[in-house]
C-alpha positions in Angstrom: 0.0 0.0 0.0 1.5 3.4 -1.0 1.7 6.4 1.3 -1.0 8.3 -0.5 -3.6 5.6 0.6 -1.9 4.5 3.9 -2.0 7.9 5.4 -5.9 7.9 5.2 -6.2 4.4 6.5 -4.1 5.4 9.5 -6.1 8.5 10.0 -9.4 6.6 10.0 -8.1 4.1 12.6 -7.0 7.0 14.8 -10.1 9.1 14.4 -12.9 6.5 13.9 -14.6 7.4 17.2 -14.6 11.1 16.3 -15.9 10.4 12.8 -18.8 8.4 14.1 -19.6 10.7 17.0 -20.3 13.6 14.5 -22.5 11.4 12.2 -25.5 9.1 12.5 -25.8 5.3 13.1 -27.2 4.7 9.6 -24.1 6.3 8.0 -21.7 4.7 10.6 -23.0 1.2 9.9 -21.3 1.2 6.5 -17.9 2.5 7.5 -16.2 -0.7 8.6 -16.8 -2.5 5.3 -15.9 0.7 3.4 -12.5 1.2 5.0 -11.8 -2.5 4.6 -12.6 -2.2 0.9 -10.4 0.9 0.6 -7.6 -0.8 2.4 -7.8 -3.6 -0.1 -8.2 -1.4 -3.2 -6.1 1.7 -2.5 -6.1 4.6 -4.9 -6.5 3.2 -8.5 -3.4 3.5 -10.6 -3.2 3.9 -14.4 -2.9 0.1 -14.6 -6.6 0.0 -13.8 -8.4 0.3 -17.2 -11.0 2.7 -15.9 -8.3 5.1 -14.7 -5.8 4.6 -17.6 -5.4 8.3 -18.3 -6.2 9.7 -14.8 -3.7 9.4 -12.0 -5.2 9.8 -8.5 -2.2 8.9 -6.3 -0.3 12.2 -6.9 -3.5 14.2 -6.2 -3.9 12.4 -2.8 -0.2 12.5 -1.7 -0.3 16.0 0.0 -1.3 16.3 3.6 -4.8 17.8 3.4 -6.7 19.0 6.4 -10.2 17.4 7.1 -12.8 18.8 9.3 -13.6 15.6 11.2 -14.5 17.5 14.4 -17.2 19.3 12.4 -16.1 22.8 13.5 -18.6 25.5 12.4 -17.5 27.6 9.4 -17.6 31.4 10.0 -19.0 32.1 6.5 -22.5 33.0 5.6 -22.7 32.5 1.9 -26.4 33.6 1.7 -25.2 37.1 2.5 -22.5 37.0 -0.2 -24.0 35.0 -3.0 -26.4 36.5 -5.5 -27.5 34.3 -8.4 -27.2 36.3 -11.6 -29.1 33.8 -13.8 -31.9 36.0 -15.1 -35.5 34.8 -14.6 -34.3 31.7 -12.7 -35.9 31.7 -9.3 -34.4 28.9 -7.2 -34.5 27.7 -3.7 -30.9 28.2 -2.6 -28.8 26.0 -0.3 -25.2 26.3 0.5 -22.4 23.9 1.4 -19.1 25.2 2.6 -16.5 22.5 2.2 -18.5 19.5 3.4 -20.9 21.3 5.7 -24.5 22.3 4.8 -25.2 25.7 6.3 -28.6 26.6 7.9 -30.9 27.6 5.1 -33.1 30.6 4.7 -36.6 29.3 5.0 -37.9 28.0 1.7 -41.6 27.3 1.2 -41.3 23.8 -0.2 -44.3 21.6 -1.1 -45.7 19.5 1.7 -43.6 16.4 2.4 -40.5 17.6 0.5 -37.2 17.5 2.4 -34.1 19.3 1.3 -31.5 19.4 4.1 -28.9 17.6 6.2 -28.5 13.9 5.4 -27.3 13.3 9.0 -30.4 15.0 10.4 -32.8 13.0 8.3 -30.9 9.8 9.3 -31.5 10.7 13.0 -35.1 11.6 12.5 -36.2 9.0 10.0 -33.5 6.3 10.0 -35.9 3.8 8.3 -36.2 6.0 5.2 -32.4 6.8 4.9 -31.4 3.1 5.6 -33.7 2.0 2.7 -31.6 4.0 0.2 -28.2 5.0 1.6 -25.4 2.8 0.3 -27.7 0.6 -1.7 -26.5 1.8 -5.1 -23.0 2.8 -4.2 -20.4 0.2 -5.2 -18.4 0.4 -2.1 -16.8 -3.1 -2.5 -15.3 -2.4 -6.0 -14.8 1.3 -6.3 -12.0 2.9 -4.3 -13.4 6.5 -4.4 -16.8 5.3 -3.3 -15.3 3.2 -0.5 -13.2 6.2 0.7 -16.1 8.6 0.6 -18.3 6.2 2.5 -15.7 5.8 5.2 -15.1 9.5 5.8 -18.4 11.3 4.9 -20.0 12.4 8.1 -23.0 14.3 6.7 -24.4 15.3 3.4 -27.4 16.6 1.6 -30.7 14.7 1.1 -33.4 15.7 -1.4 -36.6 13.7 -0.9 -39.7 14.4 -3.0 -42.8 12.3 -2.1 -45.0 10.4 -4.5 -46.9 12.7 -7.0 -45.4 16.0 -5.8 -44.4 18.4 -8.6 -41.8 21.0 -7.6 -42.3 24.1 -9.7 -39.2 25.9 -8.3 -35.8 24.4 -9.1 -33.4 23.8 -6.2 -29.9 25.2 -6.4 -27.1 23.7 -4.3 -24.0 25.9 -4.2 -20.8 24.0 -3.1 -17.9 26.3 -2.1 -14.4 25.1 -1.1 -12.9 27.6 1.3 -9.9 27.2 3.6 -6.7 28.9 4.7 -4.8 25.6 4.4 -4.9 22.8 1.8 -8.2 21.0 2.4 -10.2 17.9 1.6 -14.0 17.8 1.6 -16.0 14.5 1.4 -19.6 15.2 0.4 -22.5 12.8 0.1 -25.8 13.4 -1.7 -28.9 11.2 -1.5 -31.7 11.9 -3.9 -35.1 10.2 -3.8 -37.8 11.2 -6.3 -40.8 9.0 -5.7 -43.3 7.7 -8.3 -45.0 10.5 -10.3 -42.9 13.3 -8.7 -41.0 16.0 -10.5 -38.0 18.0 -9.5 -35.0 19.9 -10.8 -31.6 20.3 -9.1 -28.8 22.6 -10.1 -25.4 22.0 -8.4 -22.7 24.7 -8.7 -19.2 24.0 -7.6 -16.8 26.8 -6.7 -13.5 27.2 -4.9 -11.9 30.2 -3.2 -8.3 31.1 -4.1 -5.3 30.6 -1.8 -5.2 26.8 -1.2 -5.2 23.4 -2.8 -8.4 21.4 -2.5 -9.6 17.9 -3.1 -13.4 17.1 -3.0 -14.9 13.7 -3.2 -18.6 13.4 -3.7 -20.8 10.3 -4.0 -24.4 10.8 -5.2 -27.1 8.1 -5.1 -30.3 8.9 -7.0 -33.5 6.9 -7.1 -36.0 8.0 -9.7 -39.4 6.3 -9.2 -42.0 5.2 -11.7 -43.2 8.0 -13.9 -41.0 10.5 -12.2 -39.3 13.4 -14.0 -35.9 14.7 -12.8 -33.3 17.1 -14.1 -29.8 17.2 -12.7 -27.5 20.0 -13.8 -23.9 20.0 -12.6 -21.7 23.1 -13.2 -18.0 23.3 -12.3 -16.3 26.7 -11.9 -13.3 26.1 -9.6 -9.6 26.8 -10.3 -6.3 25.0 -11.3 -5.5 23.9 -7.7 -8.7 22.0 -7.3 -9.2 18.2 -7.7 -12.9 17.3 -8.1 -13.7 13.6 -7.9 -17.5 13.0 -8.3 -19.3 9.7 -8.6 -23.0 9.4 -9.5 -25.1 6.2 -9.2 -28.7 6.4 -10.5 -31.6 4.0 -10.8 -34.6 4.8 -13.1 -37.9 2.9 -12.8 -40.6 2.4 -15.4 -41.6 5.4 -17.5 -39.2 7.7 -15.7 -37.6 10.6 -17.5 -34.2 12.0 -16.6 -32.0 14.8 -18.0 -28.4 15.0 -16.7 -26.1 17.8 -17.9 -22.5 18.1 -16.6 -20.6 21.3 -17.5 -16.9 21.9 -16.8 -16.0 25.5 -17.4 -12.9 26.0 -15.2 -11.0 23.7 -12.9 -7.9 21.7 -12.3 -8.2 17.9 -12.2 -11.7 16.6 -12.7 -13.0 13.0 -12.7 -16.8 12.5 -13.1 -18.0 8.8 -12.9 -21.6 8.2 -13.8 -23.5 4.9 -13.7 -27.1 5.0 -14.7 -29.3 1.9 -14.7 -32.6 1.9 -16.6 -34.4 -0.7 -14.6 -38.0 -0.3 -15.7 -39.6 -0.5 -19.2 -40.0 2.8 -21.1 -37.4 4.7 -19.0 -35.7 7.5 -20.8 -32.4 9.2 -20.2 -30.8 12.2 -21.8 -27.2 12.6 -20.7 -25.1 15.5 -22.0 -21.8 17.0 -21.1 -19.6 19.9 -22.1 -15.9 20.5 -21.3 -13.9 23.6 -21.9 -10.3 23.2 -20.7 -7.0 25.0 -21.1 -3.7 25.4 -19.4 -2.8 22.0 -17.7 -6.5 21.2 -16.9 -7.5 17.6 -16.9 -11.2 16.5 -17.3 -12.2 12.8 -17.3 -15.8 11.8 -17.9 -16.4 8.0 -17.3 -20.0 7.0 -18.0 -21.9 3.7 -17.9 -25.5 3.3 -19.1 -27.1 0.0 -18.3 -30.3 -0.9 -20.2 -31.7 -3.5 -17.9 -35.4 -3.4 -19.1 -37.1 -3.5 -22.5 -38.2 -0.4 -24.6 -35.9 2.1 -22.8 -34.3 5.1 -24.6 -30.9 6.7 -23.9 -29.2 9.6 -25.7 -25.7 10.6 -24.7 -23.8 13.6 -26.1 -20.3 14.7 -24.8 -18.4 17.6 -26.3 -14.9 18.8 -25.4 -13.0 21.9 -26.5 -9.3 21.7 -25.4 -6.7 24.5 -25.6 -3.0 24.8 -24.6 -1.8 21.6 -22.9 -5.2 20.5 -21.5 -6.2 16.8 -21.5 -9.6 15.4 -22.0 -10.8 11.8 -21.4 -14.1 10.2 -22.3 -14.9 6.6 -21.7 -18.6 5.7 -22.3 -20.1 2.3 -22.1 -23.7 1.5 -23.2 -24.7 -2.0 -22.2 -27.9 -3.6 -23.3 -28.6 -6.5 -21.0 -30.4 -9.8 -22.0 -34.1 -9.2 -22.2 -33.8 -5.4 -22.8 -35.4 -5.8 -26.3 -36.6 -2.7 -28.3 -33.8 -0.6 -26.8 -33.0 2.7 -28.5 -29.6 4.1 -27.6 -27.4 6.8 -29.2 -24.0 7.8 -27.9 -21.9 10.6 -29.5 -18.6 12.1 -28.4 -17.2 15.1 -30.4 -13.9 16.7 -29.5 -12.1 19.8 -30.7 -8.3 20.2 -30.0 -7.7 23.9 -30.7 -3.9 23.5 -30.2 -1.5 20.8 -31.2 -0.4 20.3 -27.6 -3.9 19.4 -26.3 -4.7 15.7 -25.9 -8.0 13.9 -26.1 -8.5 10.2 -25.3 -11.9 8.7 -26.2 -13.3 5.3 -25.9 -17.0 4.8 -26.8 -18.2 1.3 -26.1 -21.4 -0.6 -27.0 -22.3 -4.1 -25.7 -25.6 -5.6 -26.9 -27.0 -8.9 -25.5 -30.6 -8.4 -26.6 -32.6 -8.6 -29.9 -34.4 -6.0 -32.0 -32.5 -2.9 -30.8 -31.5 0.4 -32.4 -28.1 1.4 -31.1 -25.3 3.6 -32.3 -22.1 5.1 -31.0 -19.2 7.1 -32.3 -16.4 9.6 -31.6 -14.4 12.2 -33.5 -11.4 14.3 -32.6 -10.5 17.2 -34.8 -9.2 20.7 -35.1 -10.9 24.0 -36.1 -12.1 24.0 -39.7 -9.4 25.9 -41.7 -11.8 26.4 -44.6 -14.4 28.0 -42.3 -11.7 30.2 -40.7 -10.5 31.4 -44.1 -14.1 32.1 -45.2 -14.8 34.2 -42.1 -11.4 36.0 -42.4 -12.4 37.0 -46.0 -15.4 38.7 -44.6 -13.5 40.9 -42.2 -13.7 38.8 -39.1 -10.5 38.7 -37.1 -8.8 35.3 -36.7 -9.3 35.4 -32.9 -13.0 36.3 -33.2 -13.5 33.6 -35.9 -11.9 31.0 -33.7 -14.2 32.0 -30.8 -17.3 31.8 -33.0 -16.4 28.4 -34.3 -15.7 27.0 -30.8 -18.9 28.5 -29.4 -21.0 27.0 -32.2 -19.3 23.6 -31.6 -20.5 23.4 -28.0 -23.9 25.0 -28.6 -25.5 21.6 -29.2 -24.7 20.4 -25.7 -26.0 23.5 -24.1 -29.2 23.3 -26.0 -30.1 19.9 -24.4 -30.8 21.8 -21.2 -34.5 22.0 -20.3 -34.3 25.1 -18.1 -34.5 28.0 -20.5 -33.0 30.6 -18.1 -30.1 28.4 -17.3 -29.6 27.6 -21.0 -29.4 31.4 -21.8 -27.1 32.0 -18.9 -24.7 29.2 -20.0 -24.5 30.6 -23.5 -23.3 33.8 -21.9 -20.8 32.1 -19.5 -19.4 30.0 -22.3 -18.7 33.0 -24.4 -17.0 34.7 -21.5 -15.0 31.5 -20.9 -13.7 31.5 -24.5 -12.8 35.2 -24.3 -10.8 34.5 -21.1 -13.1 36.6 -19.0 -14.4 33.9 -16.7 -12.2 33.9 -13.6 -14.9 33.1 -11.1 -18.6 32.9 -11.1 -19.8 36.5 -11.1 -22.6 35.7 -8.7 -20.5 34.0 -6.0 -18.8 36.7 -4.0 -17.1 34.1 -1.8 -14.8 33.3 -4.8 -13.4 36.8 -4.6 -12.5 36.7 -0.9 
């Protein structure tokens, strides 16, 4: 076992009582098996196929601080944060590092819960125990095992059967510390049969320190439920963001997932979505804009476990400077999942000769009568289009910007929240122009 993993195994053994004391029995019950699994797995190396182009050990080598004693953060983001997405009225919640702050009262529909996972586990342990850790692959995935061992609290969104939430929920995660810091976040989402909800997650990081964040999300989407999940990353080059999503969709459910990486350092997004009931539909889209030494790895698995399900996946990357992009996408049609319709597309643009893109689309079919396709391209800016635009008086810099903006537009247009879609078009243009240092709305990023 190398030092990068052993230091956390030793830390857990020394601080286990403190970790459990500041959590809840439902969460604590899974820790022994989780730390045992992590001790066996360690941080995956590039010898592991799923991490062939993403090295975790160097990211975890530094001595990061953890808030295991759950000290209160002195920040009040609700006083500093102002959402500048026009016409998008959201119920705002804030997490600083890995602590959910007390929320301004939001008038949520009856029965809806949006708050501390630990608190819900204490008040309704039967509900949390029914879902927590049931999808997460703790025995086989090192990041999931590590997060399960160390996460003491988290956020839970629970929408009861038949409840339609008109107002989207916005969860703002901010990393903020005077020293190098690690945050381990947990998110549990339960959307019961016939319910509808939308969740926007915004990740930010204040300057002045190195950060590592791990997050494991488990999402259960019930029969006939509709759920939108939007994940926006705007951090900085000293941030390592390691996110894992497990989702189960039941019969006739409809899900939209959009992951957007605008600025950051080292990002790994792992998504595994299982379509477990007939006529479930998934739309999964992603957009990456990376430059400098930025590294973004999206690793997706879509499991068609039931007949007559539909999945559409679109991932687009624009890489500049020495940035590295990785996409590995598996669509697996299991036996009995007849009449499946699935389309997977990965399009990549390397704007410089020093940028690198590694792509591996995969399709496995074990059922009959299906319509499935997958493909990937890696290319550079169209020189003929550049020449055509230059001939009409457009500068080369502006022509390049316009072509890159048009390239990613298709991914943005999959978003089903019009105000968010409009705002992202604006943010992406600013990003290409080099004007996006931090999220304009998040004043914490400026402190």
